Full PDB file with SEQRES, HELIX, SHEET, SSBOND, CRYST1, ORIGX, SCALE, CONECT and MASTER records, all heavy atoms in Angstrom:
SEQRES   1 A   42  MET TYR GLN MET ARG ASN VAL HIS GLY HIS ILE GLN VAL          
SEQRES   2 A   42  TYR ASP TYR GLN GLY ASN PHE LEU PHE SER ALA ASP SER          
SEQRES   3 A   42  GLU ARG GLU ALA ARG GLU GLU LEU GLU GLU TYR ALA GLU          
SEQRES   4 A   42  SER ALA ALA                                                  
HELIX    1 AA1 GLU A   27  ALA A   41  1                                  15    
SHEET    1 AA1 3 GLN A   3  VAL A   7  0                                        
SHEET    2 AA1 3 HIS A  10  TYR A  14 -1                                        
SHEET    3 AA1 3 PHE A  20  ALA A  24 -1                                        
CRYST1    1.000    1.000    1.000  90.00  90.00  90.00 P 1           1          
ORIGX1      1.000000  0.000000  0.000000        0.00000                         
ORIGX2      0.000000  1.000000  0.000000        0.00000                         
ORIGX3      0.000000  0.000000  1.000000        0.00000                         
SCALE1      1.000000  0.000000  0.000000        0.00000                         
SCALE2      0.000000  1.000000  0.000000        0.00000                         
SCALE3      0.000000  0.000000  1.000000        0.00000                         
ATOM      1  N   MET A   1       0.864  -1.198   0.059  1.00  0.00           N  
ATOM      2  CA  MET A   1      -0.056  -0.017   0.048  1.00  0.00           C  
ATOM      3  C   MET A   1       0.936   1.233   0.051  1.00  0.00           C  
ATOM      4  O   MET A   1       1.856   1.262   0.786  1.00  0.00           O  
ATOM      5  CB  MET A   1      -0.867  -0.017   1.279  1.00  0.00           C  
ATOM      6  CG  MET A   1      -1.893   1.054   1.315  1.00  0.00           C  
ATOM      7  SD  MET A   1      -3.161   0.733   0.169  1.00  0.00           S  
ATOM      8  CE  MET A   1      -4.495   1.664   0.742  1.00  0.00           C  
ATOM      9  N   TYR A   2       0.552   2.124  -0.813  1.00  0.00           N  
ATOM     10  CA  TYR A   2       1.284   3.361  -1.016  1.00  0.00           C  
ATOM     11  C   TYR A   2       0.389   4.663  -0.932  1.00  0.00           C  
ATOM     12  O   TYR A   2      -0.773   4.514  -1.194  1.00  0.00           O  
ATOM     13  CB  TYR A   2       2.006   3.451  -2.237  1.00  0.00           C  
ATOM     14  CG  TYR A   2       3.087   2.259  -2.443  1.00  0.00           C  
ATOM     15  CD1 TYR A   2       2.710   1.057  -3.162  1.00  0.00           C  
ATOM     16  CD2 TYR A   2       4.311   2.377  -1.947  1.00  0.00           C  
ATOM     17  CE1 TYR A   2       3.593   0.037  -3.257  1.00  0.00           C  
ATOM     18  CE2 TYR A   2       5.188   1.377  -1.999  1.00  0.00           C  
ATOM     19  CZ  TYR A   2       4.844   0.268  -2.734  1.00  0.00           C  
ATOM     20  OH  TYR A   2       5.680  -0.878  -2.738  1.00  0.00           O  
ATOM     21  N   GLN A   3       0.974   5.735  -0.475  1.00  0.00           N  
ATOM     22  CA  GLN A   3       0.099   6.849  -0.513  1.00  0.00           C  
ATOM     23  C   GLN A   3       0.751   8.018  -1.279  1.00  0.00           C  
ATOM     24  O   GLN A   3       2.030   8.177  -1.209  1.00  0.00           O  
ATOM     25  CB  GLN A   3       0.050   7.524   0.927  1.00  0.00           C  
ATOM     26  CG  GLN A   3      -0.813   8.725   1.192  1.00  0.00           C  
ATOM     27  CD  GLN A   3      -0.868   9.236   2.484  1.00  0.00           C  
ATOM     28  OE1 GLN A   3       0.076   9.025   3.248  1.00  0.00           O  
ATOM     29  NE2 GLN A   3      -2.012   9.661   2.973  1.00  0.00           N  
ATOM     30  N   MET A   4       0.016   8.702  -2.114  1.00  0.00           N  
ATOM     31  CA  MET A   4       0.484   9.811  -2.925  1.00  0.00           C  
ATOM     32  C   MET A   4      -0.064  11.109  -2.325  1.00  0.00           C  
ATOM     33  O   MET A   4      -1.268  11.200  -2.092  1.00  0.00           O  
ATOM     34  CB  MET A   4       0.040   9.688  -4.352  1.00  0.00           C  
ATOM     35  CG  MET A   4       0.677   8.537  -5.040  1.00  0.00           C  
ATOM     36  SD  MET A   4       0.223   8.580  -6.800  1.00  0.00           S  
ATOM     37  CE  MET A   4       0.773   6.922  -7.238  1.00  0.00           C  
ATOM     38  N   ARG A   5       0.900  12.021  -2.177  1.00  0.00           N  
ATOM     39  CA  ARG A   5       0.479  13.415  -1.663  1.00  0.00           C  
ATOM     40  C   ARG A   5       0.843  14.478  -2.544  1.00  0.00           C  
ATOM     41  O   ARG A   5       1.977  14.495  -3.089  1.00  0.00           O  
ATOM     42  CB  ARG A   5       1.022  13.753  -0.292  1.00  0.00           C  
ATOM     43  CG  ARG A   5       0.748  12.709   0.642  1.00  0.00           C  
ATOM     44  CD  ARG A   5       1.465  12.969   2.012  1.00  0.00           C  
ATOM     45  NE  ARG A   5       1.299  11.996   2.978  1.00  0.00           N  
ATOM     46  CZ  ARG A   5       2.093  11.898   4.056  1.00  0.00           C  
ATOM     47  NH1 ARG A   5       2.908  12.793   4.322  1.00  0.00           N  
ATOM     48  NH2 ARG A   5       1.867  10.884   4.919  1.00  0.00           N  
ATOM     49  N   ASN A   6      -0.080  15.346  -2.977  1.00  0.00           N  
ATOM     50  CA  ASN A   6       0.306  16.542  -3.870  1.00  0.00           C  
ATOM     51  C   ASN A   6       0.925  17.553  -2.860  1.00  0.00           C  
ATOM     52  O   ASN A   6       0.136  18.241  -1.972  1.00  0.00           O  
ATOM     53  CB  ASN A   6      -0.884  17.114  -4.532  1.00  0.00           C  
ATOM     54  CG  ASN A   6      -0.671  18.138  -5.510  1.00  0.00           C  
ATOM     55  OD1 ASN A   6       0.263  18.886  -5.380  1.00  0.00           O  
ATOM     56  ND2 ASN A   6      -1.297  18.099  -6.672  1.00  0.00           N  
ATOM     57  N   VAL A   7       2.076  18.045  -3.109  1.00  0.00           N  
ATOM     58  CA  VAL A   7       2.838  18.976  -2.252  1.00  0.00           C  
ATOM     59  C   VAL A   7       3.463  20.066  -3.210  1.00  0.00           C  
ATOM     60  O   VAL A   7       4.402  19.840  -3.908  1.00  0.00           O  
ATOM     61  CB  VAL A   7       3.953  18.361  -1.386  1.00  0.00           C  
ATOM     62  CG1 VAL A   7       4.649  19.333  -0.524  1.00  0.00           C  
ATOM     63  CG2 VAL A   7       3.427  17.199  -0.479  1.00  0.00           C  
ATOM     64  N   HIS A   8       2.839  21.163  -3.182  1.00  0.00           N  
ATOM     65  CA  HIS A   8       3.231  22.310  -3.944  1.00  0.00           C  
ATOM     66  C   HIS A   8       3.436  21.982  -5.471  1.00  0.00           C  
ATOM     67  O   HIS A   8       4.349  22.269  -6.131  1.00  0.00           O  
ATOM     68  CB  HIS A   8       4.612  22.884  -3.514  1.00  0.00           C  
ATOM     69  CG  HIS A   8       4.560  23.363  -2.106  1.00  0.00           C  
ATOM     70  ND1 HIS A   8       3.842  24.384  -1.580  1.00  0.00           N  
ATOM     71  CD2 HIS A   8       5.229  22.814  -0.941  1.00  0.00           C  
ATOM     72  CE1 HIS A   8       4.058  24.530  -0.152  1.00  0.00           C  
ATOM     73  NE2 HIS A   8       4.743  23.551   0.127  1.00  0.00           N  
ATOM     74  N   GLY A   9       2.376  21.158  -5.922  1.00  0.00           N  
ATOM     75  CA  GLY A   9       2.394  20.819  -7.343  1.00  0.00           C  
ATOM     76  C   GLY A   9       3.198  19.555  -7.760  1.00  0.00           C  
ATOM     77  O   GLY A   9       3.162  19.287  -8.940  1.00  0.00           O  
ATOM     78  N   HIS A  10       3.816  19.024  -6.826  1.00  0.00           N  
ATOM     79  CA  HIS A  10       4.624  17.765  -7.091  1.00  0.00           C  
ATOM     80  C   HIS A  10       3.911  16.578  -6.250  1.00  0.00           C  
ATOM     81  O   HIS A  10       3.328  16.791  -5.235  1.00  0.00           O  
ATOM     82  CB  HIS A  10       6.103  17.919  -6.678  1.00  0.00           C  
ATOM     83  CG  HIS A  10       6.777  18.884  -7.610  1.00  0.00           C  
ATOM     84  ND1 HIS A  10       6.882  20.104  -7.373  1.00  0.00           N  
ATOM     85  CD2 HIS A  10       7.566  18.512  -8.694  1.00  0.00           C  
ATOM     86  CE1 HIS A  10       7.568  20.695  -8.393  1.00  0.00           C  
ATOM     87  NE2 HIS A  10       8.097  19.681  -9.118  1.00  0.00           N  
ATOM     88  N   ILE A  11       4.055  15.438  -6.799  1.00  0.00           N  
ATOM     89  CA  ILE A  11       3.559  14.245  -6.103  1.00  0.00           C  
ATOM     90  C   ILE A  11       4.666  13.611  -5.286  1.00  0.00           C  
ATOM     91  O   ILE A  11       5.733  13.306  -5.782  1.00  0.00           O  
ATOM     92  CB  ILE A  11       2.982  13.236  -7.133  1.00  0.00           C  
ATOM     93  CG1 ILE A  11       1.942  13.945  -7.937  1.00  0.00           C  
ATOM     94  CG2 ILE A  11       2.462  12.121  -6.397  1.00  0.00           C  
ATOM     95  CD1 ILE A  11       0.766  14.529  -7.176  1.00  0.00           C  
ATOM     96  N   GLN A  12       4.407  13.466  -3.959  1.00  0.00           N  
ATOM     97  CA  GLN A  12       5.350  12.721  -3.161  1.00  0.00           C  
ATOM     98  C   GLN A  12       4.743  11.310  -2.789  1.00  0.00           C  
ATOM     99  O   GLN A  12       3.544  11.254  -2.500  1.00  0.00           O  
ATOM    100  CB  GLN A  12       5.669  13.446  -1.973  1.00  0.00           C  
ATOM    101  CG  GLN A  12       6.298  14.742  -2.092  1.00  0.00           C  
ATOM    102  CD  GLN A  12       6.789  15.539  -0.957  1.00  0.00           C  
ATOM    103  OE1 GLN A  12       6.218  15.204   0.215  1.00  0.00           O  
ATOM    104  NE2 GLN A  12       7.652  16.437  -1.048  1.00  0.00           N  
ATOM    105  N   VAL A  13       5.539  10.324  -2.843  1.00  0.00           N  
ATOM    106  CA  VAL A  13       4.974   8.892  -2.627  1.00  0.00           C  
ATOM    107  C   VAL A  13       5.593   8.447  -1.309  1.00  0.00           C  
ATOM    108  O   VAL A  13       6.810   8.473  -1.148  1.00  0.00           O  
ATOM    109  CB  VAL A  13       5.440   8.034  -3.833  1.00  0.00           C  
ATOM    110  CG1 VAL A  13       4.829   6.590  -3.686  1.00  0.00           C  
ATOM    111  CG2 VAL A  13       4.839   8.493  -5.113  1.00  0.00           C  
ATOM    112  N   TYR A  14       4.802   7.782  -0.564  1.00  0.00           N  
ATOM    113  CA  TYR A  14       5.184   7.252   0.794  1.00  0.00           C  
ATOM    114  C   TYR A  14       4.664   5.787   0.943  1.00  0.00           C  
ATOM    115  O   TYR A  14       3.685   5.402   0.245  1.00  0.00           O  
ATOM    116  CB  TYR A  14       4.403   8.036   1.877  1.00  0.00           C  
ATOM    117  CG  TYR A  14       4.870   9.500   1.984  1.00  0.00           C  
ATOM    118  CD1 TYR A  14       4.326  10.395   1.170  1.00  0.00           C  
ATOM    119  CD2 TYR A  14       5.895   9.929   2.820  1.00  0.00           C  
ATOM    120  CE1 TYR A  14       4.705  11.748   1.231  1.00  0.00           C  
ATOM    121  CE2 TYR A  14       6.365  11.232   2.897  1.00  0.00           C  
ATOM    122  CZ  TYR A  14       5.699  12.158   2.154  1.00  0.00           C  
ATOM    123  OH  TYR A  14       6.161  13.450   1.981  1.00  0.00           O  
ATOM    124  N   ASP A  15       5.450   5.030   1.668  1.00  0.00           N  
ATOM    125  CA  ASP A  15       5.027   3.553   1.869  1.00  0.00           C  
ATOM    126  C   ASP A  15       3.955   3.488   2.930  1.00  0.00           C  
ATOM    127  O   ASP A  15       3.480   4.553   3.480  1.00  0.00           O  
ATOM    128  CB  ASP A  15       6.274   2.690   2.250  1.00  0.00           C  
ATOM    129  CG  ASP A  15       6.954   3.020   3.523  1.00  0.00           C  
ATOM    130  OD1 ASP A  15       6.298   3.741   4.370  1.00  0.00           O  
ATOM    131  OD2 ASP A  15       8.008   2.458   3.768  1.00  0.00           O  
ATOM    132  N   TYR A  16       3.585   2.329   3.378  1.00  0.00           N  
ATOM    133  CA  TYR A  16       2.432   2.156   4.207  1.00  0.00           C  
ATOM    134  C   TYR A  16       2.812   2.626   5.636  1.00  0.00           C  
ATOM    135  O   TYR A  16       1.881   2.709   6.420  1.00  0.00           O  
ATOM    136  CB  TYR A  16       1.904   0.588   4.199  1.00  0.00           C  
ATOM    137  CG  TYR A  16       3.010  -0.280   4.884  1.00  0.00           C  
ATOM    138  CD1 TYR A  16       2.852  -0.613   6.179  1.00  0.00           C  
ATOM    139  CD2 TYR A  16       4.075  -0.706   4.122  1.00  0.00           C  
ATOM    140  CE1 TYR A  16       3.870  -1.591   6.760  1.00  0.00           C  
ATOM    141  CE2 TYR A  16       5.052  -1.586   4.624  1.00  0.00           C  
ATOM    142  CZ  TYR A  16       4.894  -1.996   5.991  1.00  0.00           C  
ATOM    143  OH  TYR A  16       5.728  -2.876   6.565  1.00  0.00           O  
ATOM    144  N   GLN A  17       4.014   2.752   5.909  1.00  0.00           N  
ATOM    145  CA  GLN A  17       4.394   3.292   7.218  1.00  0.00           C  
ATOM    146  C   GLN A  17       4.758   4.800   7.262  1.00  0.00           C  
ATOM    147  O   GLN A  17       4.958   5.290   8.273  1.00  0.00           O  
ATOM    148  CB  GLN A  17       5.754   2.547   7.590  1.00  0.00           C  
ATOM    149  CG  GLN A  17       5.545   1.033   7.901  1.00  0.00           C  
ATOM    150  CD  GLN A  17       6.896   0.341   8.270  1.00  0.00           C  
ATOM    151  OE1 GLN A  17       8.011   0.758   7.661  1.00  0.00           O  
ATOM    152  NE2 GLN A  17       6.808  -0.493   9.106  1.00  0.00           N  
ATOM    153  N   GLY A  18       4.487   5.357   6.118  1.00  0.00           N  
ATOM    154  CA  GLY A  18       4.718   6.884   5.975  1.00  0.00           C  
ATOM    155  C   GLY A  18       6.094   7.255   5.603  1.00  0.00           C  
ATOM    156  O   GLY A  18       6.383   8.497   5.735  1.00  0.00           O  
ATOM    157  N   ASN A  19       6.839   6.364   5.272  1.00  0.00           N  
ATOM    158  CA  ASN A  19       8.258   6.717   4.916  1.00  0.00           C  
ATOM    159  C   ASN A  19       8.287   7.264   3.416  1.00  0.00           C  
ATOM    160  O   ASN A  19       7.676   6.626   2.587  1.00  0.00           O  
ATOM    161  CB  ASN A  19       9.209   5.518   5.004  1.00  0.00           C  
ATOM    162  CG  ASN A  19       9.313   4.894   6.371  1.00  0.00           C  
ATOM    163  OD1 ASN A  19       9.550   5.753   7.290  1.00  0.00           O  
ATOM    164  ND2 ASN A  19       9.046   3.528   6.494  1.00  0.00           N  
ATOM    165  N   PHE A  20       8.911   8.320   3.277  1.00  0.00           N  
ATOM    166  CA  PHE A  20       9.114   8.881   2.007  1.00  0.00           C  
ATOM    167  C   PHE A  20       9.778   8.014   0.984  1.00  0.00           C  
ATOM    168  O   PHE A  20      10.914   7.361   1.437  1.00  0.00           O  
ATOM    169  CB  PHE A  20       9.776  10.322   2.081  1.00  0.00           C  
ATOM    170  CG  PHE A  20      10.079  10.937   0.632  1.00  0.00           C  
ATOM    171  CD1 PHE A  20       9.039  11.495  -0.002  1.00  0.00           C  
ATOM    172  CD2 PHE A  20      11.316  10.866   0.134  1.00  0.00           C  
ATOM    173  CE1 PHE A  20       9.266  12.175  -1.123  1.00  0.00           C  
ATOM    174  CE2 PHE A  20      11.522  11.476  -1.082  1.00  0.00           C  
ATOM    175  CZ  PHE A  20      10.582  12.075  -1.800  1.00  0.00           C  
ATOM    176  N   LEU A  21       9.266   7.783  -0.177  1.00  0.00           N  
ATOM    177  CA  LEU A  21       9.992   6.950  -1.223  1.00  0.00           C  
ATOM    178  C   LEU A  21      10.628   7.706  -2.259  1.00  0.00           C  
ATOM    179  O   LEU A  21      11.724   7.637  -2.527  1.00  0.00           O  
ATOM    180  CB  LEU A  21       9.066   5.916  -1.753  1.00  0.00           C  
ATOM    181  CG  LEU A  21       8.481   4.968  -0.691  1.00  0.00           C  
ATOM    182  CD1 LEU A  21       7.493   4.037  -1.506  1.00  0.00           C  
ATOM    183  CD2 LEU A  21       9.450   4.158  -0.151  1.00  0.00           C  
ATOM    184  N   PHE A  22       9.771   8.540  -2.856  1.00  0.00           N  
ATOM    185  CA  PHE A  22      10.252   9.486  -4.026  1.00  0.00           C  
ATOM    186  C   PHE A  22       9.306  10.503  -4.409  1.00  0.00           C  
ATOM    187  O   PHE A  22       8.126  10.504  -3.942  1.00  0.00           O  
ATOM    188  CB  PHE A  22      10.677   8.574  -5.245  1.00  0.00           C  
ATOM    189  CG  PHE A  22       9.423   7.779  -5.773  1.00  0.00           C  
ATOM    190  CD1 PHE A  22       8.528   8.368  -6.755  1.00  0.00           C  
ATOM    191  CD2 PHE A  22       9.189   6.438  -5.376  1.00  0.00           C  
ATOM    192  CE1 PHE A  22       7.501   7.664  -7.232  1.00  0.00           C  
ATOM    193  CE2 PHE A  22       8.224   5.746  -5.935  1.00  0.00           C  
ATOM    194  CZ  PHE A  22       7.285   6.396  -6.924  1.00  0.00           C  
ATOM    195  N   SER A  23       9.723  11.475  -5.212  1.00  0.00           N  
ATOM    196  CA  SER A  23       8.679  12.400  -5.783  1.00  0.00           C  
ATOM    197  C   SER A  23       8.700  12.396  -7.292  1.00  0.00           C  
ATOM    198  O   SER A  23       9.690  11.869  -7.861  1.00  0.00           O  
ATOM    199  CB  SER A  23       9.160  13.815  -5.221  1.00  0.00           C  
ATOM    200  OG  SER A  23      10.436  14.181  -5.719  1.00  0.00           O  
ATOM    201  N   ALA A  24       7.703  12.883  -7.834  1.00  0.00           N  
ATOM    202  CA  ALA A  24       7.396  13.012  -9.201  1.00  0.00           C  
ATOM    203  C   ALA A  24       6.782  14.321  -9.613  1.00  0.00           C  
ATOM    204  O   ALA A  24       6.180  14.962  -8.767  1.00  0.00           O  
ATOM    205  CB  ALA A  24       6.593  11.788  -9.698  1.00  0.00           C  
ATOM    206  N   ASP A  25       6.823  14.574 -10.938  1.00  0.00           N  
ATOM    207  CA  ASP A  25       6.295  15.744 -11.360  1.00  0.00           C  
ATOM    208  C   ASP A  25       4.719  15.784 -11.591  1.00  0.00           C  
ATOM    209  O   ASP A  25       3.977  16.758 -11.389  1.00  0.00           O  
ATOM    210  CB  ASP A  25       6.783  16.251 -12.753  1.00  0.00           C  
ATOM    211  CG  ASP A  25       8.250  16.630 -12.580  1.00  0.00           C  
ATOM    212  OD1 ASP A  25       8.597  17.230 -11.502  1.00  0.00           O  
ATOM    213  OD2 ASP A  25       9.070  16.502 -13.559  1.00  0.00           O  
ATOM    214  N   SER A  26       4.184  14.483 -11.723  1.00  0.00           N  
ATOM    215  CA  SER A  26       2.691  14.371 -12.009  1.00  0.00           C  
ATOM    216  C   SER A  26       2.324  12.933 -11.335  1.00  0.00           C  
ATOM    217  O   SER A  26       3.215  12.138 -11.060  1.00  0.00           O  
ATOM    218  CB  SER A  26       2.370  14.336 -13.485  1.00  0.00           C  
ATOM    219  OG  SER A  26       2.999  13.151 -14.051  1.00  0.00           O  
ATOM    220  N   GLU A  27       1.092  12.809 -11.132  1.00  0.00           N  
ATOM    221  CA  GLU A  27       0.534  11.576 -10.572  1.00  0.00           C  
ATOM    222  C   GLU A  27       0.810  10.437 -11.609  1.00  0.00           C  
ATOM    223  O   GLU A  27       1.145   9.356 -11.272  1.00  0.00           O  
ATOM    224  CB  GLU A  27      -0.935  11.676 -10.327  1.00  0.00           C  
ATOM    225  CG  GLU A  27      -1.509  10.399  -9.576  1.00  0.00           C  
ATOM    226  CD  GLU A  27      -2.957  10.611  -9.109  1.00  0.00           C  
ATOM    227  OE1 GLU A  27      -3.426  11.764  -8.934  1.00  0.00           O  
ATOM    228  OE2 GLU A  27      -3.628   9.531  -8.998  1.00  0.00           O  
ATOM    229  N   ARG A  28       0.719  10.734 -12.813  1.00  0.00           N  
ATOM    230  CA  ARG A  28       0.936   9.645 -13.895  1.00  0.00           C  
ATOM    231  C   ARG A  28       2.400   9.153 -13.780  1.00  0.00           C  
ATOM    232  O   ARG A  28       2.703   7.957 -13.787  1.00  0.00           O  
ATOM    233  CB  ARG A  28       0.656  10.178 -15.212  1.00  0.00           C  
ATOM    234  CG  ARG A  28       0.955   9.218 -16.423  1.00  0.00           C  
ATOM    235  CD  ARG A  28       0.660   9.868 -17.625  1.00  0.00           C  
ATOM    236  NE  ARG A  28       1.385   9.047 -18.698  1.00  0.00           N  
ATOM    237  CZ  ARG A  28       1.898   9.536 -19.875  1.00  0.00           C  
ATOM    238  NH1 ARG A  28       1.726  10.943 -20.148  1.00  0.00           N  
ATOM    239  NH2 ARG A  28       2.588   8.944 -20.640  1.00  0.00           N  
ATOM    240  N   GLU A  29       3.304  10.097 -13.698  1.00  0.00           N  
ATOM    241  CA  GLU A  29       4.710   9.750 -13.487  1.00  0.00           C  
ATOM    242  C   GLU A  29       5.036   9.002 -12.328  1.00  0.00           C  
ATOM    243  O   GLU A  29       5.686   8.043 -12.283  1.00  0.00           O  
ATOM    244  CB  GLU A  29       5.597  11.055 -13.579  1.00  0.00           C  
ATOM    245  CG  GLU A  29       7.036  10.814 -13.502  1.00  0.00           C  
ATOM    246  CD  GLU A  29       7.894  12.139 -13.497  1.00  0.00           C  
ATOM    247  OE1 GLU A  29       7.579  12.884 -14.232  1.00  0.00           O  
ATOM    248  OE2 GLU A  29       8.891  12.167 -12.621  1.00  0.00           O  
ATOM    249  N   ALA A  30       4.350   9.361 -11.159  1.00  0.00           N  
ATOM    250  CA  ALA A  30       4.454   8.765  -9.893  1.00  0.00           C  
ATOM    251  C   ALA A  30       4.031   7.262  -9.904  1.00  0.00           C  
ATOM    252  O   ALA A  30       4.664   6.362  -9.451  1.00  0.00           O  
ATOM    253  CB  ALA A  30       3.734   9.453  -8.849  1.00  0.00           C  
ATOM    254  N   ARG A  31       2.887   7.115 -10.645  1.00  0.00           N  
ATOM    255  CA  ARG A  31       2.355   5.662 -10.815  1.00  0.00           C  
ATOM    256  C   ARG A  31       3.325   4.776 -11.700  1.00  0.00           C  
ATOM    257  O   ARG A  31       3.568   3.623 -11.332  1.00  0.00           O  
ATOM    258  CB  ARG A  31       1.003   5.644 -11.474  1.00  0.00           C  
ATOM    259  CG  ARG A  31      -0.094   6.277 -10.493  1.00  0.00           C  
ATOM    260  CD  ARG A  31      -1.480   6.096 -11.083  1.00  0.00           C  
ATOM    261  NE  ARG A  31      -2.458   6.784 -10.370  1.00  0.00           N  
ATOM    262  CZ  ARG A  31      -2.885   6.372  -9.235  1.00  0.00           C  
ATOM    263  NH1 ARG A  31      -2.487   5.234  -8.768  1.00  0.00           N  
ATOM    264  NH2 ARG A  31      -3.895   7.007  -8.565  1.00  0.00           N  
ATOM    265  N   GLU A  32       3.955   5.441 -12.730  1.00  0.00           N  
ATOM    266  CA  GLU A  32       4.953   4.664 -13.547  1.00  0.00           C  
ATOM    267  C   GLU A  32       6.193   4.383 -12.646  1.00  0.00           C  
ATOM    268  O   GLU A  32       6.623   3.269 -12.787  1.00  0.00           O  
ATOM    269  CB  GLU A  32       5.296   5.486 -14.800  1.00  0.00           C  
ATOM    270  CG  GLU A  32       4.172   5.616 -15.744  1.00  0.00           C  
ATOM    271  CD  GLU A  32       4.476   6.703 -16.883  1.00  0.00           C  
ATOM    272  OE1 GLU A  32       5.573   7.290 -16.837  1.00  0.00           O  
ATOM    273  OE2 GLU A  32       3.647   6.731 -17.842  1.00  0.00           O  
ATOM    274  N   GLU A  33       6.669   5.288 -11.893  1.00  0.00           N  
ATOM    275  CA  GLU A  33       7.807   5.065 -11.108  1.00  0.00           C  
ATOM    276  C   GLU A  33       7.457   4.038 -10.001  1.00  0.00           C  
ATOM    277  O   GLU A  33       8.337   3.243  -9.664  1.00  0.00           O  
ATOM    278  CB  GLU A  33       8.299   6.423 -10.501  1.00  0.00           C  
ATOM    279  CG  GLU A  33       8.999   7.310 -11.535  1.00  0.00           C  
ATOM    280  CD  GLU A  33       9.701   8.470 -10.908  1.00  0.00           C  
ATOM    281  OE1 GLU A  33      10.142   8.323  -9.692  1.00  0.00           O  
ATOM    282  OE2 GLU A  33       9.583   9.583 -11.541  1.00  0.00           O  
ATOM    283  N   LEU A  34       6.274   4.135  -9.471  1.00  0.00           N  
ATOM    284  CA  LEU A  34       5.794   3.113  -8.383  1.00  0.00           C  
ATOM    285  C   LEU A  34       5.895   1.699  -8.961  1.00  0.00           C  
ATOM    286  O   LEU A  34       6.220   0.802  -8.273  1.00  0.00           O  
ATOM    287  CB  LEU A  34       4.520   3.458  -7.872  1.00  0.00           C  
ATOM    288  CG  LEU A  34       4.036   2.833  -6.641  1.00  0.00           C  
ATOM    289  CD1 LEU A  34       5.006   2.959  -5.580  1.00  0.00           C  
ATOM    290  CD2 LEU A  34       2.642   3.363  -6.214  1.00  0.00           C  
ATOM    291  N   GLU A  35       5.400   1.582 -10.242  1.00  0.00           N  
ATOM    292  CA  GLU A  35       5.459   0.255 -10.878  1.00  0.00           C  
ATOM    293  C   GLU A  35       6.905  -0.252 -10.871  1.00  0.00           C  
ATOM    294  O   GLU A  35       7.215  -1.446 -10.583  1.00  0.00           O  
ATOM    295  CB  GLU A  35       4.884   0.270 -12.155  1.00  0.00           C  
ATOM    296  CG  GLU A  35       3.322   0.301 -12.169  1.00  0.00           C  
ATOM    297  CD  GLU A  35       2.778   0.321 -13.557  1.00  0.00           C  
ATOM    298  OE1 GLU A  35       3.361  -0.235 -14.512  1.00  0.00           O  
ATOM    299  OE2 GLU A  35       1.682   0.952 -13.757  1.00  0.00           O  
ATOM    300  N   GLU A  36       7.875   0.579 -11.309  1.00  0.00           N  
ATOM    301  CA  GLU A  36       9.224   0.228 -11.462  1.00  0.00           C  
ATOM    302  C   GLU A  36       9.825  -0.103 -10.054  1.00  0.00           C  
ATOM    303  O   GLU A  36      10.551  -0.963  -9.938  1.00  0.00           O  
ATOM    304  CB  GLU A  36      10.120   1.405 -12.115  1.00  0.00           C  
ATOM    305  CG  GLU A  36       9.733   1.431 -13.555  1.00  0.00           C  
ATOM    306  CD  GLU A  36      10.419   2.672 -14.119  1.00  0.00           C  
ATOM    307  OE1 GLU A  36      11.374   3.256 -13.542  1.00  0.00           O  
ATOM    308  OE2 GLU A  36      10.001   3.189 -15.206  1.00  0.00           O  
ATOM    309  N   TYR A  37       9.394   0.776  -9.116  1.00  0.00           N  
ATOM    310  CA  TYR A  37       9.992   0.545  -7.640  1.00  0.00           C  
ATOM    311  C   TYR A  37       9.456  -0.761  -7.144  1.00  0.00           C  
ATOM    312  O   TYR A  37      10.247  -1.475  -6.516  1.00  0.00           O  
ATOM    313  CB  TYR A  37       9.432   1.706  -6.787  1.00  0.00           C  
ATOM    314  CG  TYR A  37       9.835   1.616  -5.451  1.00  0.00           C  
ATOM    315  CD1 TYR A  37      11.024   2.144  -4.989  1.00  0.00           C  
ATOM    316  CD2 TYR A  37       9.023   1.034  -4.493  1.00  0.00           C  
ATOM    317  CE1 TYR A  37      11.500   2.099  -3.677  1.00  0.00           C  
ATOM    318  CE2 TYR A  37       9.458   1.032  -3.100  1.00  0.00           C  
ATOM    319  CZ  TYR A  37      10.636   1.515  -2.739  1.00  0.00           C  
ATOM    320  OH  TYR A  37      11.007   1.438  -1.393  1.00  0.00           O  
ATOM    321  N   ALA A  38       8.148  -1.016  -7.314  1.00  0.00           N  
ATOM    322  CA  ALA A  38       7.631  -2.363  -6.860  1.00  0.00           C  
ATOM    323  C   ALA A  38       8.330  -3.519  -7.559  1.00  0.00           C  
ATOM    324  O   ALA A  38       8.634  -4.616  -6.765  1.00  0.00           O  
ATOM    325  CB  ALA A  38       6.125  -2.386  -7.062  1.00  0.00           C  
ATOM    326  N   GLU A  39       8.588  -3.421  -8.827  1.00  0.00           N  
ATOM    327  CA  GLU A  39       9.290  -4.564  -9.510  1.00  0.00           C  
ATOM    328  C   GLU A  39      10.619  -4.799  -8.857  1.00  0.00           C  
ATOM    329  O   GLU A  39      11.132  -5.780  -8.807  1.00  0.00           O  
ATOM    330  CB  GLU A  39       9.310  -4.301 -11.002  1.00  0.00           C  
ATOM    331  CG  GLU A  39       8.006  -4.445 -11.585  1.00  0.00           C  
ATOM    332  CD  GLU A  39       7.964  -3.972 -13.126  1.00  0.00           C  
ATOM    333  OE1 GLU A  39       9.045  -3.687 -13.614  1.00  0.00           O  
ATOM    334  OE2 GLU A  39       6.839  -3.996 -13.757  1.00  0.00           O  
ATOM    335  N   SER A  40      11.331  -3.713  -8.696  1.00  0.00           N  
ATOM    336  CA  SER A  40      12.746  -3.798  -8.254  1.00  0.00           C  
ATOM    337  C   SER A  40      12.812  -4.281  -6.824  1.00  0.00           C  
ATOM    338  O   SER A  40      13.817  -4.861  -6.390  1.00  0.00           O  
ATOM    339  CB  SER A  40      13.523  -2.478  -8.283  1.00  0.00           C  
ATOM    340  OG  SER A  40      13.054  -1.602  -7.458  1.00  0.00           O  
ATOM    341  N   ALA A  41      11.862  -4.077  -6.004  1.00  0.00           N  
ATOM    342  CA  ALA A  41      11.727  -4.445  -4.628  1.00  0.00           C  
ATOM    343  C   ALA A  41      11.342  -5.994  -4.507  1.00  0.00           C  
ATOM    344  O   ALA A  41      11.640  -6.604  -3.470  1.00  0.00           O  
ATOM    345  CB  ALA A  41      10.803  -3.570  -3.775  1.00  0.00           C  
ATOM    346  N   ALA A  42      10.806  -6.508  -5.519  1.00  0.00           N  
ATOM    347  CA  ALA A  42      10.336  -7.847  -5.515  1.00  0.00           C  
ATOM    348  C   ALA A  42      11.450  -8.904  -5.791  1.00  0.00           C  
ATOM    349  O   ALA A  42      12.563  -8.557  -6.076  1.00  0.00           O  
ATOM    350  CB  ALA A  42       9.164  -8.189  -6.521  1.00  0.00           C  
TER     351      ALA A  42                                                      
MASTER        0    0    0    1    3    0    0    6  350    1    0    4          
END                                                                             
């Protein structure tokens, strides 16, 4: 489970414990990066 937050026009992604993972310019970009992040963590 991940959470995306819009902070000053950028998307910040956090894990289920609230730890910051990465930021992106858009929600679409964040979702794409999240897919790559999940694949690399598996």
